N, C-alpha and C positions, 0 to 999 in steps of 0.2 A: 356959793359957789362962784370960781371966775374962771371961765370958756375960754381957750384959747383957740382957735383952727388951724393946724397945721399945713405946712404945702398942698398934703394928698387931701380932698378934698371929703369934706365930710370927718373926718378924723380930728381931735382936739386932744391936747392939754390941759387937763381940768385941775386946776389946786384951790384948794382951800383957802374960804375966806374965813379968819380964824378972830374969833370975838376974845380978846386975851383980858387976864388981870391979875392980878397976886395967887390966884390960885393956876394959874395956866394959861389954857385955849381951851377953846368950844367951835366946834364947825361944823353942818353939815359936809357929809361926802355921797350921799347920794340925796335930789332931790325929784320925785316923778315932774311936778309940773313943771322946775327948773332944765330937764331934760327933751321934755312933748319944746317948751317956749324954744329951745336951739335946735327941737327939728332932730332929736337922737331918740331912738330905744329907749321907750321908758316903760318898760317891762323888765324884772328880773325874776327867773325861774330856778337859775340855780348859783348858788354860790362856791364857790374852788378853793382851795388853799391847796400850797405845794411848798413843800420845804427841802430845801437844799442844801447840805453839808460842807460841801467841795466849793470851791472857786472854783469857776472854769467850766460850770454845768449848764450843757444848753439843751434847752428844751424848744420844740416847733421845727420847722414853721407848719403849724397847724390851722385849719378851716373845714368849715362843712361845709358839701353841696345841697340847693334847694330841694325839698321843703323845709330845711332844715338848717338853713344858714344860721348864724346868731352873729352879734356884737358884743363885745367885752369892755370892763372897762376893771381896767386893773393898775392896782398899788402894791409896791412894793413896803410889806409892815416891817421887817427885820433885812438887814443888811443891804445891798445894792444888786441892781441888773442893769442889762444895757436891753433895754425894750424894743424889738422893732415889729415894724409893720411892713406887708405888701399888700400895695394898692391891683388887686385881681379884677377888679370890672372891666371886661373887653369893653366895654361903651366908654369910659370913663379918662379924662384927659392925664389923668394922673397914671396911667392903667403901667403894669411893671416896675414902677418905683417903688422904692423903699423909704423909710423912716425910722430912725434910730435913738431914745429915748433914754437917757441917766432918770431912775426910778430911784430910788433910795427913803428909807424909815425916817431920814433928818429933812429930805424935800417935802413930802406929802404930797407930790405930785402925780394924777393920776392922768393912765394913756388912753381914754375913749377910741375903739378897736372897731370900727361898721362891721356889717355884713357885706362881706367880699375879699375881705383881706385875710392875708397869711398873717399869724404871728406865732411870735417865737421870744423869747430870750437866754442871755447869758447873765449866771452869776458872776459879780467882781468879788464879792468879797465871800471866804465860809458863812455858814449856820444864816440862808439868806431862804424868808420866807413871802410868796407873792399870794396875794389875795386875787383874784378877779370877782364881778358878777357878770353872767352871761346870761343872754336874753331867749336862750331855745335849751333846752334840756340835750346833753350829748347822747346821740341815736349813730351805735355801731354803723357801719356799711356807711354811712356819711359821711364820715371826716378824711378826709383826703390831706397831704403833706406834699412840701417842697424842700428840697436841699437844703441844708444851714450854707452850704459854698457853692449853690448850682452858679457856674459862672452864666448864664441868664440876668441876673440882679444885682453882683460882684457886691456881694453886704460887707461893707468897713467894721467887722468888728474890733472891738479894742483889745482885744487878748484871744489867743488860739484857744477857743476850745477844747477840754481836758476829758470830758466825760459826754459822750454824745450815745442816744439807744443806738440798738443795732436798728429797731424800726424807723428814728431818722435818720441814719446813715443811710438806708436802702432806698432813700425815694429815687425815682429817675428824676432825668435831667426833665426841667421845663418845656413841654410841649405846644406854650401855647394854649389861647381858649378854654384853657380851663374852666372858666366861669364867664359867665354874663350874669350881671346882675337883676336886680324887678326896676331899675329907672324906666 
């Protein structure tokens, strides 16, 4: 696995280190030892799969609050997404900054989303599937959200979302101080 830290401290783009031959390639997509070596969450309690039949489907921006904070390792397994994270850690130098990364089935990239970040994505192709490994169980009541077009963040989506759930549309404007990390 090849780890590249992003401009948002603790968030990484992870690429597969492919071992190739005439059969194709083999690569590790998860290794507890390598995650630990980079100071990242080294446990997976849940794996989620999301299928999105329509290009322009937006899911997010979601996170869970203490004590149910979660990190995620996100990979697009079919199609393509614009994956976005927002740093909500008040004590962070990158507080309120966002990052967008194109993940596709063909580029095999993954995005590591640390605890204290909101996460969401926009599908760039029809029939897109996303798999993410999560360090904490989904906990009703601990889930929170930020509206995808909240002016506090000015996320530059590559295309206008066509399908957004009513729940995701209804998030209030960001009020600040929503999240205090354990750092």
